[in-house]
C-alpha positions in Angstrom: 0.0 0.0 0.0 1.3 3.4 -0.9 2.0 5.8 2.0 -0.7 8.3 0.9 -3.2 5.4 0.9 -2.4 4.5 4.4 -3.2 8.0 5.7 -6.5 8.0 3.8 -7.5 4.6 5.3 -6.5 5.7 8.8 -8.4 9.0 8.4 -11.4 6.9 7.2 -11.2 4.6 10.2 -10.9 7.6 12.6 -13.9 9.3 11.0 -15.9 6.0 11.1 -15.1 5.6 14.8 -16.0 9.2 15.6 -19.3 8.8 13.7 -20.1 5.5 15.5 -19.3 7.1 18.9 -21.5 10.1 18.2 -24.4 7.9 17.0 -24.2 5.7 20.1 -24.2 8.8 22.4 -27.2 10.3 20.6 -29.1 7.1 20.9 -28.4 6.7 24.6 -29.4 10.4 25.1 -32.7 9.8 23.4 -33.6 6.9 25.6 -32.4 8.7 28.7 -34.8 11.7 28.0 -37.8 11.7 30.3 -41.2 11.2 28.8 -43.1 11.4 32.0 -43.3 13.5 35.1 -45.3 13.4 38.3 -48.3 15.7 38.5 -50.1 17.0 41.6 -52.5 14.3 42.7 -54.8 16.5 44.7 -55.0 20.2 45.1 -54.8 21.8 48.5 -58.6 22.4 48.3 -59.3 18.8 47.6 -56.9 17.6 50.4 -58.7 19.9 52.8 -62.1 18.5 51.7 -60.9 14.9 52.0 -59.9 15.6 55.6 -63.3 17.1 56.2 -65.0 14.0 54.8 -62.9 11.6 56.7 -63.4 13.5 60.0 -67.1 13.8 59.5 -67.9 10.2 58.6 -65.2 7.9 60.0 -67.2 4.8 59.3 -66.7 5.4 55.6 -63.5 5.2 53.5 -63.0 7.9 50.9 -61.2 7.3 47.7 -60.0 10.3 45.7 -59.7 10.7 41.9 -61.3 7.4 40.9 -61.7 6.4 37.3 -65.3 5.9 36.3 -64.1 2.7 34.5 -63.5 1.3 38.0 -67.2 2.0 38.9 -69.1 1.4 35.7 -69.2 -1.2 32.9 -71.1 -1.4 29.7 -74.5 -3.1 30.0 -73.9 -4.8 26.6 -71.1 -7.4 26.7 -68.2 -7.2 24.3 -69.1 -10.6 22.8 -72.8 -9.6 22.4 -72.1 -6.4 20.5 -68.6 -5.1 20.2 -69.6 -1.7 18.8 -72.3 -1.0 21.4 -70.0 -2.2 24.2 -67.1 0.0 23.1 -69.4 3.0 22.5 -70.8 2.7 26.1 -67.3 2.3 27.6 -66.1 5.3 25.6 -68.7 7.5 27.3 -67.0 7.0 30.7 -63.6 5.3 30.3 -61.5 8.5 30.4 -63.5 10.3 33.1 -62.6 10.6 36.8 -64.8 11.3 39.8 -63.5 13.4 42.7 -64.4 11.1 45.6 -66.0 7.7 46.2 -67.5 7.1 49.7 -67.3 3.4 50.6 -68.6 1.7 53.7 -65.6 0.4 55.6 -67.0 -3.0 56.6 -69.4 -3.9 53.7 -67.4 -2.3 50.9 -70.7 -0.9 49.5 -70.3 2.4 47.6 -72.4 4.9 49.5 -72.0 7.8 47.2 -70.0 9.5 44.4 -69.0 13.0 45.6 -68.1 15.8 43.3 -66.5 19.1 44.4 -67.5 21.6 41.8 -65.3 24.6 41.0 -65.0 26.9 38.0 -63.7 24.1 35.8 -67.0 22.2 36.0 -69.6 22.6 33.2 -73.3 22.0 34.1 -74.1 20.1 30.9 -71.2 17.8 31.1 -71.8 17.2 34.8 -75.4 16.3 34.2 -74.4 13.7 31.7 -71.8 12.2 34.0 -74.3 12.2 36.9 -76.9 10.5 34.7 -74.4 7.7 33.9 -73.5 7.2 37.5 -77.2 7.2 38.6 -78.0 4.7 35.8 -75.2 2.5 37.3 -77.0 2.7 40.7 -74.9 5.3 42.4 -76.0 8.2 44.5 -74.2 11.4 43.3 -73.6 14.3 45.6 -72.3 17.6 44.4 -70.9 20.4 46.6 -69.6 23.8 45.5 -65.9 24.2 46.2 -66.4 27.7 47.6 -69.3 26.7 49.9 -68.1 23.3 51.2 -70.5 21.8 53.8 -69.7 21.3 57.5 -69.5 17.8 59.1 -73.2 17.5 60.0 -74.3 18.4 56.5 -71.9 15.9 55.0 -73.3 13.1 57.2 -76.8 14.1 56.5 -76.3 14.1 52.7 -74.4 10.8 52.7 -76.9 8.9 54.7 -80.1 10.5 53.4 -82.3 8.2 51.4 -81.9 8.3 47.7 -84.6 10.2 45.9 -85.2 10.9 42.2 -82.3 13.4 42.0 -79.3 13.5 44.3 
């Protein structure tokens, strides 16, 4: 091999090694980049209200930020009618309720509790409440700026279910 060719081959090898190193570094950097981050689970307002609920009715367990998919299922089975089943599930599968009140000993769901603030929309809330009531749940809504005291919480949770909650 001529001396000039040796330098060209060596330069080519060095450039190849440099390119391979840069590619490996870029690839490891891409996988090391975060795609997810934690978000605030409950606002201070929701935390305060959860404490109020727990203190007012200690015989109940309160679950926060519960997926409606954990509480409802489609009335039509998937094997019976896939389209109807998926349509029904799609109506609630991505929605969350603020609190679920559950009896500590029986496990019975006593009520679904919503704490309404400026982000709530009456029309959407009515549809959500109708789905929950159709599923057999009592729905209680309280305004965030006018949260009830302990006696009112107990009274609402243990009041008999009427046509509208």
